VEXVEXLO-310270 format. One line per field, with one value per residue (C-alpha): residue in three letters; x, y, z. Coordinates in nm, 4 decimals. Layout:
<sites>
rest <- [ALA  ...]
x <- [X  ...]
y <- [Y  ...]
z <- [Z  ...]
</sites>
This chain:
<sites>
rest <- [MET  VAL  PHE  LEU  ILE  SER  ASN  GLU  LEU  ALA  GLU  GLY  GLU  GLN  ASN  THR  LEU  ASN  VAL  MET  VAL  ILE  GLY  GLY  GLY  GLY  ARG  GLU  HIS  ALA  LEU  ALA  LEU  HIS  LEU  ASN  LYS  SER  ARG  HIS  VAL  GLY  ARG  ILE  LEU  CYS  VAL  PRO  GLY  ASN  ALA  GLY  THR  ALA  GLN  ILE  GLY  GLU  ASN  PHE  ASP  LEU  PRO  VAL  SER  ASP  PHE  ALA  SER  LEU  ALA  ARG  LEU  ALA  HIS  GLU  HIS  ASP  VAL  ASP  LEU  THR  VAL  VAL  GLY  PRO  GLU  ALA  PRO  LEU  CYS  ASP  GLY  ILE  VAL  ASP  HIS  PHE  GLU  ALA  GLU  GLY  LEU  ARG  ILE  PHE  GLY  PRO  SER  LYS  ALA  ALA  ALA  ARG  ILE  GLU  GLY  ASP  LYS  ALA  TYR  ALA  LYS  GLN  LEU  MET  LYS  SER  ALA  HIS  ILE  PRO  ALA  PRO  GLU  GLY  ARG  SER  PHE  ASP  HIS  PHE  GLU  GLU  ALA  ARG  THR  PHE  ILE  ALA  SER  ARG  GLU  ALA  GLY  VAL  VAL  ILE  LYS  ALA  SER  GLY  LEU  ALA  ALA  GLY  LYS  GLY  VAL  PHE  VAL  CYS  SER  ASP  PRO  ALA  ASP  ALA  LEU  VAL  ALA  LEU  GLU  LYS  ILE  MET  VAL  ALA  ARG  GLU  PHE  GLY  GLU  ALA  GLY  ASP  SER  VAL  VAL  VAL  GLU  GLU  LEU  VAL  LYS  GLY  GLN  GLU  LEU  SER  VAL  LEU  ALA  LEU  VAL  ASP  ASP  ARG  THR  ILE  TYR  VAL  LEU  GLU  PRO  ALA  GLN  ASP  HIS  LYS  GLN  PHE  GLY  ASP  GLY  ASP  VAL  GLY  PRO  ASN  THR  GLY  GLY  MET  GLY  ALA  TYR  SER  PRO  ALA  PRO  ILE  ALA  THR  PRO  GLU  LEU  LEU  ASP  THR  ILE  GLN  ARG  GLU  VAL  PHE  VAL  PRO  ILE  VAL  ASP  ALA  LEU  ARG  ARG  GLU  GLY  ALA  PRO  TYR  ARG  GLY  VAL  LEU  TYR  ALA  GLY  LEU  MET  LEU  THR  PRO  GLY  GLY  PRO  LYS  VAL  LEU  GLU  PHE  ASN  CYS  ARG  PHE  GLY  ASP  PRO  GLU  THR  GLN  VAL  VAL  LEU  PRO  ARG  LEU  GLU  SER  ASP  LEU  TYR  GLU  MET  LEU  SER  ALA  VAL  VAL  ASP  GLY  LYS  LEU  ILE  ASP  LEU  ASP  LEU  ARG  TRP  THR  PRO  LYS  THR  ALA  VAL  GLY  VAL  VAL  MET  ALA  ALA  GLY  GLY  TYR  PRO  GLY  VAL  TYR  GLU  LYS  GLY  LYS  THR  ILE  GLU  GLY  LEU  SER  ASP  LEU  GLN  GLY  GLN  GLU  ASP  VAL  PHE  VAL  TYR  GLN  ALA  GLY  THR  LYS  GLN  ILE  GLU  HIS  VAL  THR  VAL  THR  ASN  GLY  GLY  ARG  VAL  LEU  CYS  VAL  THR  GLY  ILE  GLY  ASP  ASP  VAL  ALA  SER  ALA  GLN  ARG  ARG  ALA  TYR  GLU  ALA  VAL  ASP  THR  ILE  LYS  PHE  ASP  SER  ALA  TYR  CYS  ARG  ARG  ASP  ILE  GLY  ASN  LYS  ALA  ILE  ALA  ARG  PRO  VAL]
x <- [-0.3666  -0.1905  0.1418  0.3636  0.6452  0.9204  0.8649  0.9450  1.0682  1.3431  1.2872  1.3182  1.2648  0.8965  0.7799  1.1265  1.0831  1.0203  0.7699  0.6969  0.3595  0.3535  0.0334  -0.2170  -0.5631  -0.8040  -0.6334  -0.3017  -0.4626  -0.6028  -0.2649  -0.0908  -0.3546  -0.3426  0.0356  0.0480  -0.1192  0.1640  0.3845  0.6837  0.6224  0.7511  0.7275  0.5349  0.6403  0.3744  0.4464  0.2649  -0.0064  -0.3099  -0.4655  -0.5498  -0.2031  -0.0543  -0.2283  -0.0535  0.2946  0.4845  0.3949  0.6617  0.5674  0.7488  0.6198  0.5508  0.7147  1.0512  1.1967  1.5458  1.4166  1.1900  1.4760  1.6993  1.4270  1.4044  1.7808  1.7975  1.5242  1.6313  1.3012  1.2600  0.9674  0.8001  0.4388  0.3110  -0.0575  -0.1273  -0.0775  0.1166  0.4498  0.4243  0.3679  0.6577  0.8998  0.9364  0.9885  1.2729  1.4370  1.4091  1.5325  1.8344  1.9038  1.8859  1.5545  1.2652  0.9442  0.5998  0.4660  0.5223  0.8003  0.7368  0.7080  0.4506  0.2559  0.1959  -0.1060  -0.2818  -0.0952  -0.1724  -0.5238  -0.4546  -0.1582  -0.3653  -0.6370  -0.3869  -0.2310  -0.5690  -0.6530  -0.3236  -0.3833  -0.7447  -0.8831  -1.2593  -1.3159  -1.5513  -1.4705  -1.2881  -1.0489  -0.7800  -0.7374  -0.4566  -0.6417  -0.9658  -1.1129  -1.0618  -1.2257  -1.5117  -1.5815  -1.5832  -1.8192  -2.0531  -2.0914  -2.2095  -2.5791  -2.5422  -2.3906  -2.0166  -1.7667  -1.4979  -1.1762  -0.8791  -0.5906  -0.3621  -0.3989  -0.6965  -0.7548  -1.0579  -1.2424  -1.1478  -1.4204  -1.7549  -2.0357  -2.2559  -2.5816  -2.6239  -2.3443  -2.4182  -2.3151  -2.0012  -1.9028  -1.9349  -1.7188  -1.4611  -1.4332  -1.3813  -1.0958  -0.9150  -1.0074  -1.0747  -0.7975  -0.9807  -0.7486  -0.4285  -0.1842  -0.4044  -0.6256  -0.3540  -0.5252  -0.8587  -1.0116  -1.3650  -1.5397  -1.8757  -2.1114  -2.1667  -2.4313  -2.4184  -2.2831  -1.9252  -1.6884  -1.3433  -1.1045  -0.7543  -0.4762  -0.1274  0.1296  0.5013  0.5552  0.4936  0.2321  -0.1147  -0.3148  -0.6689  -0.7876  -1.1415  -1.3612  -1.5360  -1.8037  -1.7267  -1.9702  -1.7983  -2.0847  -2.1715  -2.5411  -2.7741  -2.8800  -2.5494  -2.6297  -2.4138  -2.0459  -1.7775  -1.5705  -1.2744  -1.5263  -1.8192  -1.8221  -1.7757  -1.8506  -1.6736  -1.7306  -1.9472  -2.2166  -2.2276  -1.8663  -1.9218  -1.6243  -1.6921  -1.6847  -1.3581  -1.2030  -1.3061  -1.1593  -0.8301  -0.8069  -0.9302  -0.8106  -0.5218  -0.3207  -0.3180  -0.2452  0.0457  0.1824  0.1401  0.3292  0.6134  0.6343  0.6518  0.9583  0.7572  0.7166  0.4544  0.5145  0.2638  -0.1126  -0.3046  -0.6615  -0.9116  -1.2237  -1.4828  -1.8345  -2.0393  -2.2349  -2.4845  -2.2018  -1.9592  -1.7107  -1.5403  -1.2409  -1.3075  -0.9627  -0.6549  -0.5011  -0.1482  -0.2232  -0.4709  -0.8135  -0.9709  -1.2232  -1.1894  -0.8897  -1.1030  -1.3415  -1.0963  -0.8290  -1.0728  -1.1611  -0.7973  -0.7095  -0.3548  -0.0504  -0.0486  0.3276  0.3875  0.1443  0.3228  0.6669  0.5722  0.5175  0.8363  1.0470  0.8948  0.7483  0.3818  0.3546  0.3980  0.1290  -0.2064  -0.4373  -0.7233  -1.0285  -1.3173  -1.6539  -1.8037  -1.9012  -1.7541  -1.9472  -1.7591  -1.9324  -1.7352  -1.8153  -1.7249  -1.6952  -1.9817  -1.9146  -1.7097  -1.6200  -1.6112  -1.4939  -1.5143  -1.4085  -1.1517  -1.0968  -1.4362  -1.4216  -1.5025  -1.6936  -1.7849  -1.4668  -1.3797  -1.7246  -1.6307  -1.2829  -1.2287  -1.5380  -1.4510  -1.7254  -1.6392  -1.3286  -1.3067  -1.0396  -0.9329  -0.8474  -0.8871  -0.8092  -0.5440  -0.4829  -0.4936  -0.4204  -0.5478  -0.8665  -0.9317  -1.0556  -1.1418  -0.8597  -0.9844  -1.2817  -1.3235  -1.2826  -1.3523  -1.4434  -1.6575  -1.6581  -1.9057  -1.8564  -2.1453  -2.2539  -2.4120  -2.4421  -2.7532  -2.6020  -2.2712  -2.4577  -2.6644  -2.3547  -2.1742  -2.4577  -2.5020  -2.1376  -2.1758  -2.4598  -2.2378  -1.9842  -2.0567  -1.8905  -2.0355  -2.1853  -2.0925  -2.2313  -2.2543  -2.4493  -2.7212  -2.7412  -2.3993  -2.4677  -2.8238  -2.7288  -2.6103  -2.9114  -3.1523  -2.9742  -3.1872  -3.0476]
y <- [8.4121  8.4951  8.3320  8.4868  8.2435  8.3953  8.2126  8.4620  8.2865  8.4175  8.4276  8.0772  7.9008  7.8242  7.4652  7.3172  7.0826  6.7095  6.5684  6.2033  6.0780  5.7404  5.5376  5.4379  5.5415  5.8286  6.0309  6.0015  6.0999  6.4078  6.4953  6.4541  6.6518  6.9490  6.9409  6.9571  7.2995  7.4381  7.7073  7.5202  7.1680  7.0582  6.6786  6.4268  6.0677  5.8304  5.4973  5.2853  5.5279  5.4369  5.5191  5.8695  5.9596  5.8312  6.1236  6.3722  6.2286  5.9034  5.5858  5.3555  4.9977  4.9573  4.8196  5.1037  4.8854  4.8824  5.1936  5.1410  5.1314  5.4308  5.6366  5.5342  5.6466  5.9824  6.0311  5.9257  6.1685  6.4556  6.4541  6.7663  6.6421  6.3048  6.2984  5.9775  5.8928  5.5572  5.4756  5.1480  5.2935  5.5731  5.3255  5.1148  5.4085  5.5460  5.8989  5.7873  5.6060  5.9003  6.1541  5.9336  5.9492  6.3302  6.3381  6.5779  6.3910  6.4895  6.2741  6.1698  5.9471  5.5810  5.6618  5.9365  5.7298  5.4694  5.6789  5.5154  5.1881  5.0791  5.1634  5.0269  5.2628  5.5531  5.4768  5.4826  5.8045  5.9776  5.8750  6.0083  6.3392  6.3672  6.3785  6.3144  5.9679  5.6718  5.4514  5.1381  4.8563  4.6740  4.2956  4.0722  3.7447  3.6249  3.4671  3.7806  3.9960  3.7467  3.7405  4.1209  4.1571  3.8872  4.0909  4.3989  4.4867  4.7712  4.7848  4.8125  4.8888  4.6291  4.7449  4.5496  4.7311  4.7268  4.8573  4.7061  4.9539  5.1041  4.7719  4.6364  4.8224  4.6676  4.8782  4.6339  4.7438  4.3893  4.2288  3.8986  4.0618  4.1864  3.8297  3.7339  4.0317  3.9373  3.5877  3.7333  3.9494  3.7265  3.3695  3.3731  3.6343  3.8171  4.1154  3.9218  4.0617  4.3700  4.1451  4.0373  4.2674  4.4474  4.7581  4.7289  5.0649  5.1896  5.2658  5.6411  5.8107  6.1237  6.2488  6.1800  6.4591  6.4467  6.7255  6.7305  6.9499  7.0289  6.9898  7.0709  6.9680  7.3127  7.4651  7.3315  7.4549  7.3117  7.2545  7.2814  7.0083  6.7272  6.4707  6.1143  5.8273  5.5061  5.2582  5.0823  5.1569  5.4559  5.5757  5.4595  5.0894  4.7901  4.7182  4.9799  5.0485  5.2665  5.5452  5.5780  5.9557  6.2876  6.6583  6.9766  7.2078  7.0335  7.2774  7.1015  7.2117  7.5625  7.7920  7.7464  7.3657  7.3756  7.5965  7.3389  7.0538  7.2370  7.3190  6.9880  6.7391  6.8551  7.0547  6.7856  6.4958  6.6800  6.7640  6.4003  6.2724  6.5142  6.3853  6.0335  6.1341  6.1273  6.4896  6.5027  6.6488  6.5943  6.5876  6.4568  6.3391  6.3226  6.1152  6.2433  6.1635  6.4704  6.3460  6.5376  6.5659  6.7151  6.5814  6.2496  6.1116  5.7782  5.7510  5.9369  5.8816  5.9795  6.0816  6.2542  6.0911  5.9100  6.0277  6.3485  6.4595  6.4426  6.7064  6.9233  6.9805  7.0996  7.3837  7.4857  7.7984  7.8266  7.6385  7.2781  7.2358  7.5462  7.4155  7.0811  7.2416  7.4705  7.1618  6.9832  7.2950  7.3764  7.7042  7.6311  7.9318  8.1546  7.9820  8.1272  7.9456  8.0605  7.8436  7.8781  7.9237  7.6672  7.3176  6.9907  6.6617  6.3424  6.0127  5.6881  5.4463  5.0945  4.7572  4.5138  4.2989  4.5616  4.5639  4.1865  3.9911  4.1838  4.1396  4.3484  4.4345  4.5946  4.8607  5.2121  5.4328  5.8017  5.9443  6.1435  6.3090  6.4808  6.6027  6.9777  7.0507  7.2978  7.1850  6.8123  6.6191  6.2462  6.1012  5.7552  5.4944  5.1277  5.1725  5.0781  5.1149  4.8147  4.9066  5.2647  5.1424  5.2302  4.9320  4.8633  4.7381  4.7703  4.7905  5.1656  5.2541  5.6290  5.9274  6.1696  6.5186  6.7893  7.1575  7.3939  7.7055  7.4886  7.1229  7.0630  7.2002  7.0203  6.6965  6.7356  6.7937  6.4955  6.2551  6.3908  6.3020  5.9627  5.8795  5.9648  5.6984  5.3319  5.0049  4.6618  4.6187  4.9711  5.0702  5.3978  5.5396  5.7807  5.9922  6.1569  6.5100  6.4490  6.5079  6.8588  6.9377  6.8206  7.0117  7.2980  7.6433]
z <- [-9.1285  -8.8030  -8.7135  -8.4516  -8.5358  -8.7464  -9.0738  -9.3461  -9.6571  -9.8748  -10.2495  -10.3950  -10.0603  -10.1014  -10.1556  -10.1069  -9.8083  -9.8170  -9.5672  -9.4881  -9.3614  -9.1855  -9.2236  -9.4878  -9.3695  -9.4180  -9.1460  -9.3309  -9.6624  -9.4860  -9.3355  -9.6707  -9.8603  -9.6239  -9.5874  -9.9668  -9.9442  -9.7314  -9.8817  -9.7381  -9.8657  -10.2038  -10.1919  -9.9819  -9.9155  -9.7779  -9.6080  -9.7077  -9.8216  -10.0297  -10.3658  -10.2449  -10.1189  -10.4467  -10.6196  -10.3885  -10.3455  -10.3698  -10.1826  -10.0388  -9.9516  -9.6207  -9.2880  -9.0449  -8.7787  -8.9612  -8.8013  -8.9430  -9.3019  -9.2412  -9.0972  -9.3886  -9.6313  -9.4515  -9.4755  -9.8429  -9.9446  -9.7189  -9.5305  -9.3189  -9.1087  -9.0516  -8.9338  -8.7737  -8.8120  -8.6401  -8.2759  -8.3068  -8.4280  -8.1714  -7.8891  -8.0205  -8.0104  -8.3640  -8.2298  -8.0037  -8.2985  -8.5373  -8.2852  -8.2124  -8.5882  -8.5844  -8.7731  -8.7060  -8.6275  -8.4983  -8.2169  -7.8555  -7.7223  -7.6450  -7.2755  -7.3371  -7.5947  -7.3241  -7.2302  -7.5266  -7.5498  -7.1936  -7.0730  -6.7261  -6.6927  -6.8256  -6.5710  -6.2858  -6.4153  -6.4421  -6.0876  -5.9532  -6.1352  -6.0099  -6.3636  -6.3844  -6.5326  -6.4897  -6.1903  -6.2956  -6.2145  -6.4082  -6.4215  -6.5491  -6.4855  -6.6407  -6.3260  -6.1178  -6.3845  -6.4266  -6.0509  -6.0359  -6.3335  -6.1993  -5.8808  -6.0687  -6.0893  -6.3404  -6.6856  -6.7403  -7.0147  -7.0902  -7.2595  -7.3824  -7.2169  -7.5212  -7.8754  -8.0589  -8.3452  -8.1708  -8.1591  -7.8170  -7.6283  -7.5341  -7.3893  -7.1968  -7.0343  -6.8967  -6.6885  -6.8676  -7.1955  -7.0232  -6.9358  -7.3031  -7.4001  -7.1382  -7.2856  -7.6333  -7.5053  -7.2565  -7.3586  -7.7328  -7.7663  -8.0448  -7.9981  -7.9360  -7.6815  -7.6387  -7.4234  -7.1791  -6.9324  -6.9264  -6.7742  -6.6359  -6.5955  -6.4825  -6.7692  -6.7902  -7.0020  -7.2161  -7.5455  -7.6497  -7.7477  -7.9054  -7.8068  -7.9545  -7.8221  -7.9432  -7.6649  -7.6546  -7.2918  -7.1403  -7.3702  -7.4582  -7.7571  -7.7833  -8.1407  -8.2718  -8.1145  -8.3009  -8.2269  -8.3327  -8.3948  -8.2858  -8.2991  -8.6209  -8.6622  -8.6789  -8.3366  -8.1815  -8.1815  -8.2628  -8.2002  -8.1562  -8.4664  -8.5555  -8.6193  -8.8615  -8.8997  -8.7258  -8.7439  -8.6389  -8.4658  -8.2080  -8.0886  -7.7529  -7.6886  -7.5562  -7.4846  -7.1126  -7.1489  -7.3448  -7.0759  -6.8153  -7.0223  -7.0661  -6.6969  -6.5494  -6.8122  -7.0309  -6.7786  -6.5076  -6.7466  -6.9129  -6.5678  -6.4601  -6.7647  -6.6952  -6.3373  -6.4805  -6.6789  -7.0035  -7.1199  -7.3932  -7.7375  -8.0175  -8.0395  -7.7384  -7.7974  -7.5124  -7.5713  -7.3253  -7.2125  -7.1239  -6.8228  -6.6059  -6.3527  -6.6052  -6.8606  -6.7864  -6.9762  -7.1451  -7.3021  -7.4145  -7.7573  -7.8538  -8.2154  -8.4443  -8.4365  -8.7280  -8.8503  -8.6443  -8.8500  -9.1642  -9.0266  -8.8292  -9.0964  -9.3670  -9.1286  -9.0707  -9.2697  -9.1333  -9.2628  -9.1346  -9.1730  -8.9605  -8.7000  -8.6683  -8.6740  -8.3864  -8.1721  -8.2842  -8.2282  -7.8884  -8.0139  -7.9535  -7.7230  -8.0302  -8.2369  -8.3339  -8.5740  -8.7924  -8.8588  -9.0993  -8.9238  -9.1612  -9.0473  -9.1711  -9.1604  -9.2464  -9.3317  -9.3380  -9.6192  -9.5094  -9.6779  -9.6292  -9.3241  -9.1380  -8.8468  -8.8929  -9.1972  -9.5249  -9.8859  -10.0710  -10.4353  -10.5092  -10.7815  -10.6553  -10.8981  -10.8851  -10.7340  -11.0458  -11.0397  -10.7111  -10.7990  -10.7813  -10.5718  -10.2963  -10.0591  -10.0629  -9.9560  -10.0264  -9.8002  -9.9062  -9.6423  -9.7380  -10.1075  -10.3627  -10.7359  -10.9692  -11.3312  -11.2847  -11.1139  -10.7483  -10.5477  -10.1846  -9.9646  -9.6071  -9.3729  -9.3610  -9.7265  -9.7518  -9.5393  -9.7378  -9.5834  -9.6770  -9.5944  -9.5256  -9.3395  -9.0686  -8.9725  -9.1823  -9.5041  -9.4463  -9.3756  -9.6918  -9.9025  -9.7485  -9.8221  -10.1750  -10.2324  -10.0629  -10.2995  -10.5959  -10.4969  -10.5625  -10.4674  -10.3976  -10.0479  -9.9394  -9.5992  -9.4084  -9.1206  -9.2303  -8.9148  -8.8861  -8.7624  -8.6418  -8.2769  -8.3550  -8.5729  -8.3029  -8.0249  -7.8863  -7.9591]
</sites>
């Protein structure tokens, strides 16, 4: 393990720090689980957490939007570092609030997080920074957007401009379908205020790639890449979801491609944010489409991806607390990380009906059969405990991650574990990892 940061611990100083994780999904369970392995961390507080985080630390039932109560909790429990999982509190300014209270927190400011919270703004910023992206236009009025879409002959992508939990994106090969999607966003208001404006983009073809980078304003450190599967059904069909699975590393992400992405995507966008008066500090996630003409940015996110986190962190052999602290303290230039060469494949198990209406409270069986297995991680997301029984409590219930020497062995282990777990009407895609396995060597 190589760390150039001065982090020698005196005798008796190990495992003494309290860390708080904000959020209650699979990403937050992964962050808590891997922070718990740190030689620095003694106690983990999770807000609100889930049944999985309750096994690692202590859950606190507070709204993630109540910044005053969260800051008070951090002060009362002498929290050394707060790590924010979901995008909503970041876009609402939790980092600004905590820093004003003198609290250490990992994540970008409200101004910098706008790159995810306002897709129209992000589109304009990418254009000004000459970042390769699909051509597109933003609209604040339904009739103007409808007229523009009706004039198109090719397919388009319609995006609610605000935060919609990964569900406000419609990929429409037929402009007629795009008009239906537009009505859902701007007329039926299925995504609330997120649909006050929309972005209409050209439909580009290729494979998607998720690349996350640590940024401390001046320094950029690209993490191991992952490939997400956003659409609901096998073969990338059906509606977009929050993510149905992922794998890391992504064989399609060659060293040369990652160099190009750092040079043509991350460097110019970080520079553009600084010029905007919004220096970036945190993790910056670029969702890209690898087209025949090169990588194009579909979106930027201001936080760790979900389910990408559940396949990237199992491959991290360095100390996660030290990694996050290097960003918070502006010492990213001194950071070096070590990764296992093994592959991680994560499969999301969802409640029946997701991404639409689904039931909660279904008993989950088989979790105990997988405890202690080094080649499987079961990250809980939409779960809670009722009288010592774990039940479903959300749309994406679990992310089951298998570890193997290659994609095929990791995929096999993940699905063996998936088949061990049972709950009523459980659904998962059965092709997570197939793209990498089918890729020519």
